[in-house]
C-alpha positions in Angstrom: -4.0 -36.3 10.7 -1.9 -34.2 13.1 -0.8 -30.7 12.4 2.4 -28.8 13.4 0.2 -26.5 15.5 -1.1 -29.6 17.4 2.5 -30.7 18.1 3.3 -27.2 19.6 0.1 -27.4 21.6 1.0 -30.8 22.9 4.6 -29.7 23.8 3.2 -26.7 25.7 0.8 -28.9 27.6 3.6 -31.3 28.5 5.9 -28.5 29.6 3.2 -26.9 31.7 3.3 -30.0 34.0 7.1 -30.5 34.4 10.4 -29.8 32.8 11.9 -32.0 30.1 15.2 -32.1 28.2 14.9 -31.6 24.5 15.5 -35.3 23.8 12.8 -36.3 26.3 10.2 -33.9 24.9 11.0 -35.0 21.3 10.5 -38.7 22.3 7.3 -37.9 24.2 5.9 -36.1 21.1 6.8 -39.1 19.0 4.9 -41.4 21.3 1.9 -39.1 20.7 2.2 -40.0 17.0 3.6 -36.7 15.7 6.1 -37.0 12.8 9.8 -36.4 13.4 9.6 -33.0 11.6 6.5 -31.9 13.7 8.1 -33.0 17.0 11.4 -31.2 16.1 9.5 -28.1 15.0 7.6 -28.1 18.3 10.9 -28.5 20.3 12.5 -25.7 18.3 9.5 -23.5 19.0 9.7 -24.2 22.7 13.4 -23.4 22.8 12.9 -20.1 20.9 10.3 -19.1 23.4 12.4 -20.1 26.4 10.1 -22.9 27.6 12.7 -25.6 26.9 16.3 -25.2 28.1 18.6 -28.2 28.7 21.1 -26.2 30.8 18.4 -25.0 33.3 16.9 -28.5 33.4 20.3 -30.0 34.0 21.1 -27.5 36.8 17.8 -28.5 38.5 18.7 -32.2 38.2 22.2 -31.5 39.7 20.6 -29.7 42.7 18.4 -32.7 43.3 21.4 -35.1 43.1 23.3 -32.9 45.6 20.3 -32.9 48.0 20.3 -36.7 47.8 24.0 -36.8 48.6 25.2 -38.2 45.3 28.6 -37.3 43.8 29.6 -35.6 40.5 30.1 -38.9 38.6 26.7 -40.2 39.5 25.1 -36.8 38.8 26.7 -36.7 35.3 25.5 -40.2 34.5 22.0 -39.2 35.7 21.9 -36.1 33.5 22.9 -38.2 30.5 20.1 -40.7 31.3 17.7 -37.8 31.2 18.7 -36.8 27.7 21.4 -34.2 28.5 24.4 -34.3 26.1 27.6 -35.7 27.7 29.6 -32.5 27.1 26.9 -30.3 28.7 26.5 -32.7 31.6 30.3 -32.6 32.2 30.4 -28.9 32.0 27.5 -28.3 34.4 28.8 -30.9 37.0 32.2 -29.2 36.8 30.8 -25.7 37.7 32.3 -24.3 40.9 28.9 -23.5 42.3 28.3 -27.1 43.5 29.5 -28.2 46.9 30.4 -31.8 46.3 32.3 -32.0 49.5 29.2 -31.2 51.6 27.3 -33.9 49.7 30.1 -36.3 50.4 30.0 -35.5 54.1 26.2 -35.9 54.1 26.5 -39.3 52.4 29.2 -40.4 54.8 27.4 -39.4 58.0 24.1 -40.9 56.9 25.7 -44.4 57.2 29.0 -44.2 59.0 30.9 -42.6 61.9 34.5 -41.6 62.4 35.1 -44.8 64.4 34.2 -46.8 61.2 37.5 -45.6 59.6 39.8 -47.1 62.3 40.1 -50.6 60.7 41.1 -51.4 57.2 38.1 -53.6 56.3 35.4 -51.1 57.3 37.4 -48.3 55.6 37.3 -50.2 52.3 33.5 -50.7 52.8 33.1 -47.0 53.3 35.2 -46.2 50.3 33.2 -48.6 48.1 29.9 -47.1 49.3 31.1 -43.5 48.5 32.5 -44.6 45.1 29.1 -46.1 44.2 27.5 -42.8 45.1 29.7 -41.1 42.5 32.5 -39.5 44.5 36.1 -39.5 43.4 38.9 -41.0 45.5 40.7 -37.7 46.0 37.6 -36.2 47.6 37.1 -39.3 49.7 40.7 -39.1 50.9 40.2 -35.5 52.0 37.1 -36.6 53.9 39.1 -39.3 55.6 41.8 -36.9 56.7 39.3 -34.4 58.1 37.2 -37.1 59.9 40.3 -38.8 61.5 41.9 -35.5 62.5 38.6 -34.4 64.2 38.4 -37.8 65.9 42.0 -37.5 67.2 41.5 -34.0 68.8 
């Protein structure tokens, strides 16, 4: 028989190792055979004490996605896969603090050079690659203009 205090203890133990979203922690507690009520109570307790915060967790995940040169669309999908609500994910990804253009440049320069944009077929390959990494076409077009103008100088 598990007690509510045991659920809180398990939640603290899990959160001492790494961050979780509320949904992830809830699911993890369920796998440890706590009831829905006990798991939710432990999550609520962790939120009240500041140990569990979906916004802070999501911001950490966005930072990691930026470092890996992924775009806002991919970052938003990644947040949702980690249990962050879609509206919160969209809100955090849209914050002006993130430099998505720098991530786009990083992704482009990892695999391509300015000379790759001279022909139509390689340009479509570059676009497809950047779309898959989660960047929007308007940002990609800005990159193309910048890279081709630097090349022409």
